[in-house]
N, C-alpha and C positions, 0 to 999 in steps of 0.2 A: 903905848897908850892908844886905845881904840877910839878915843874921842876925836882924833883928827884923821885916822886912817880907816878906810872901809875894808870890810871883809869881802872876799870874792870867792864864789863857788860856781862850779859847772856841773850840770846833771840833767836828768830827764824829769819833766814835770808830769806827775800822775795823780790820780784821785785814789785815796785810800781811807778806809775806816779807821778812826782813831778814838781812843777813850772807850773802847768796847766795855759795856757793862756799867759805865759810870754816867753821871749827869752830863758829862761832856761828850758822850758818844755821838759821833756824826761823821759823815763823809767829808774829808778835807783835801785840799790841794797841797801836795807835798813835793819836795825835790828829792829824787833818788840820785845820790852822787856815786853810787857803787860801794861806798864805804859806810855811808850813813843816810838816814832819811830825816829831812828837816821839814817841819810844818812851815808853810809859806804865808806871810802876811805882808801886805803893802802898807807903808807908812800912811796912816789916815784911812785905810780901807777897813771894811767890815770883817770881823774875825771869823764869822760863820758863813758868809755868802758874799763873794766878791767877783762880779762878772769879768773884771780885767784878769784875774787869776784863772778863771774858768777857760778863757781864751788860750791860755798857755798849755793846757793839758794836752799831752801827746807830743810836745815840742822839747827839743834840747836847747837849753839856755845857759847863759852866763849871767850871774846876778851879782850886783854890788849892794852892800848894805851892812847890817849888823847881825852877827850870828850869836846864838846862845847854844846850849847843849842840844836843844830840841827844836828851836824855831829860828827862821831867818826872816828878818825885817828888811824888806826890799826898798832900795832907793833907786836903782836903775836896772833895766833888763835889756839884754842883747839876745835875740833869737838866733841860734847858730845853725838851724836846719832850714832856713828860708832866706830869701834875699832881702826881706823887709823886717824891721824890728818895730814893735809897738811903740806908740808915742809915749 
């Protein structure tokens, strides 16, 4: 039951074009896990422009939250390639 347990993923945060040729075509912040690519969203964050996610581009992270087939809704972030993690 995922209502009580968080999903956890680890990967590299990159910017990638998604929805090419559709009304949703835009550059998005995604997580590349090596096996899959997940669109990232912060709970309560803007779906198309989120400065907090922009700051994670180029970083390796561990995320806790809720996963679907294509999207990861973030509750907590741990930056793995630096001494400090974002608040």
